[in-house]
One Martini backbone bead per residue (centre of mass of N, CA, C, O) as a GRO file, in nm:
protein
  132
    1MET     BB    1  -1.543  -0.377   1.633
    2ARG     BB    2  -1.343  -0.299   1.845
    3ILE     BB    3  -1.478  -0.422   2.090
    4LEU     BB    4  -1.475  -0.719   1.983
    5SER     BB    5  -1.171  -0.736   1.977
    6TYR     BB    6  -1.124  -0.688   2.275
    7LEU     BB    7  -1.308  -0.926   2.378
    8ILE     BB    8  -1.101  -1.134   2.251
    9THR     BB    9  -0.799  -1.045   2.310
   10ILE     BB   10  -0.778  -1.003   2.619
   11PRO     BB   11  -0.852  -1.296   2.720
   12LEU     BB   12  -0.641  -1.443   2.550
   13ALA     BB   13  -0.392  -1.302   2.670
   14VAL     BB   14  -0.441  -1.383   2.958
   15ALA     BB   15  -0.439  -1.690   2.913
   16LEU     BB   16  -0.149  -1.713   2.800
   17VAL     BB   17  -0.004  -1.590   3.045
   18LEU     BB   18  -0.112  -1.795   3.254
   19PHE     BB   19   0.004  -2.046   3.108
   20ALA     BB   20   0.302  -1.964   3.120
   21ILE     BB   21   0.315  -1.933   3.429
   22SER     BB   22   0.206  -2.234   3.501
   23ASN     BB   23   0.425  -2.361   3.259
   24GLN     BB   24   0.767  -2.379   3.359
   25GLU     BB   25   0.844  -2.644   3.313
   26MET     BB   26   1.081  -2.877   3.233
   27VAL     BB   27   1.116  -3.029   2.914
   28VAL     BB   28   1.209  -3.305   2.725
   29VAL     BB   29   1.312  -3.292   2.391
   30GLU     BB   30   1.285  -3.545   2.136
   31MET     BB   31   1.448  -3.668   1.849
   32TRP     BB   32   1.473  -3.977   1.752
   33PRO     BB   33   1.698  -3.975   1.512
   34LEU     BB   34   1.814  -3.735   1.703
   35PRO     BB   35   2.022  -3.718   1.972
   36PHE     BB   36   2.110  -3.400   1.967
   37ALA     BB   37   1.790  -3.286   1.992
   38SER     BB   38   1.811  -3.266   2.294
   39ARG     BB   39   1.587  -3.062   2.500
   40PRO     BB   40   1.519  -2.830   2.742
   41LEU     BB   41   1.183  -2.704   2.794
   42PRO     BB   42   0.930  -2.524   2.835
   43LEU     BB   43   0.604  -2.601   2.817
   44TYR     BB   44   0.494  -2.334   2.680
   45THR     BB   45   0.671  -2.357   2.429
   46ILE     BB   46   0.558  -2.631   2.323
   47VAL     BB   47   0.280  -2.494   2.276
   48LEU     BB   48   0.296  -2.189   2.163
   49VAL     BB   49   0.482  -2.217   1.909
   50PRO     BB   50   0.301  -2.407   1.730
   51ALA     BB   51   0.051  -2.219   1.750
   52ALA     BB   52   0.177  -1.974   1.615
   53ILE     BB   53   0.256  -2.117   1.352
   54ALA     BB   54  -0.030  -2.212   1.277
   55PHE     BB   55  -0.156  -1.928   1.266
   56PHE     BB   56   0.032  -1.803   1.038
   57LEU     BB   57  -0.023  -2.029   0.827
   58GLY     BB   58  -0.320  -1.991   0.809
   59GLY     BB   59  -0.314  -1.693   0.722
   60LEU     BB   60  -0.158  -1.748   0.465
   61ILE     BB   61  -0.355  -1.934   0.329
   62VAL     BB   62  -0.597  -1.736   0.327
   63TRP     BB   63  -0.448  -1.513   0.171
   64MET     BB   64  -0.391  -1.683  -0.085
   65GLY     BB   65  -0.696  -1.762  -0.136
   66GLY     BB   66  -0.763  -1.431  -0.187
   67GLY     BB   67  -0.616  -1.346  -0.446
   68HIS     BB   68  -0.845  -1.346  -0.655
   69THR     BB   69  -1.023  -1.133  -0.515
   70ARG     BB   70  -0.814  -0.907  -0.517
   71ARG     BB   71  -0.768  -0.893  -0.818
   72LEU     BB   72  -1.066  -0.836  -0.891
   73ALA     BB   73  -1.089  -0.577  -0.727
   74ARG     BB   74  -0.868  -0.424  -0.888
   75GLN     BB   75  -1.001  -0.437  -1.156
   76ARG     BB   76  -1.271  -0.294  -1.076
   77LYS     BB   77  -1.141  -0.033  -0.985
   78ARG     BB   78  -1.021   0.038  -1.261
   79ALA     BB   79  -1.291   0.032  -1.414
   80VAL     BB   80  -1.428   0.255  -1.249
   81ALA     BB   81  -1.221   0.477  -1.309
   82ASN     BB   82  -1.262   0.466  -1.618
   83LEU     BB   83  -1.569   0.527  -1.611
   84ARG     BB   84  -1.552   0.801  -1.462
   85ALA     BB   85  -1.374   0.943  -1.677
   86GLU     BB   86  -1.577   0.905  -1.913
   87LEU     BB   87  -1.805   1.049  -1.781
   88GLU     BB   88  -1.667   1.325  -1.751
   89ARG     BB   89  -1.609   1.357  -2.053
   90LEU     BB   90  -1.907   1.337  -2.155
   91GLN     BB   91  -2.021   1.571  -1.987
   92ALA     BB   92  -1.840   1.788  -2.105
   93SER     BB   93  -1.928   1.746  -2.396
   94LYS     BB   94  -2.233   1.803  -2.339
   95ASN     BB   95  -2.191   2.088  -2.242
   96ARG     BB   96  -2.075   2.198  -2.509
   97VAL     BB   97  -2.325   2.121  -2.679
   98ASP     BB   98  -2.530   2.285  -2.521
   99GLN     BB   99  -2.392   2.560  -2.556
  100ALA     BB  100  -2.403   2.560  -2.867
  101MET     BB  101  -2.707   2.534  -2.890
  102ALA     BB  102  -2.774   2.789  -2.742
  103ARG     BB  103  -2.643   2.968  -2.954
  104VAL     BB  104  -2.808   2.875  -3.191
  105ASN     BB  105  -3.088   2.948  -3.076
  106GLU     BB  106  -3.025   3.246  -3.034
  107ALA     BB  107  -2.963   3.303  -3.335
  108ARG     BB  108  -3.244   3.220  -3.438
  109ARG     BB  109  -3.406   3.422  -3.269
  110ILE     BB  110  -3.278   3.668  -3.383
  111GLU     BB  111  -3.331   3.617  -3.676
  112ALA     BB  112  -3.641   3.603  -3.651
  113ALA     BB  113  -3.671   3.887  -3.540
  114THR     BB  114  -3.532   4.029  -3.785
  115ASP     BB  115  -3.728   3.920  -4.000
  116GLY     BB  116  -3.986   4.035  -3.874
  117ALA     BB  117  -3.892   4.336  -3.889
  118ARG     BB  118  -3.845   4.338  -4.195
  119ASP     BB  119  -4.130   4.264  -4.280
  120ALA     BB  120  -4.267   4.506  -4.147
  121ALA     BB  121  -4.106   4.725  -4.289
  122ARG     BB  122  -4.215   4.645  -4.574
  123ARG     BB  123  -4.515   4.696  -4.520
  124GLU     BB  124  -4.484   5.008  -4.453
  125LEU     BB  125  -4.348   5.040  -4.704
  126PRO     BB  126  -4.348   5.147  -4.998
  127SER     BB  127  -4.341   5.041  -5.303
  128PRO     BB  128  -4.209   5.122  -5.603
  129ASP     BB  129  -4.453   5.024  -5.769
  130ARG     BB  130  -4.683   5.184  -5.610
  131ALA     BB  131  -4.579   5.480  -5.626
  132ALA     BB  132  -4.617   5.511  -5.957
   0.00000   0.00000   0.00000
């Protein structure tokens, strides 16, 4: 992209400089209803100044026309940021729930093992009813 920019900008700048050097003759510019507005100006000024003004006005018009798109992009950027924050919050919450469930499952496993050992111990010990 930078090379393309140079390929366009450098020849255009050279052409503008050559145009300004080649057209330095003074030309009288008159504004018909205003007799005091008559001034001699170099020809390149008469051509390049309106071209520069038109260029910047065109850029301003295009920039203003893209306002809706930029506003929409900002809104979507904020929405994405909010959704990412919510996703992080929900993932953290899920991790806490997963850890709690792991502790519950571990407690159940220990309880089941303890109950199994208790049942086995009861089977091995003679019951007081049988001993008598």
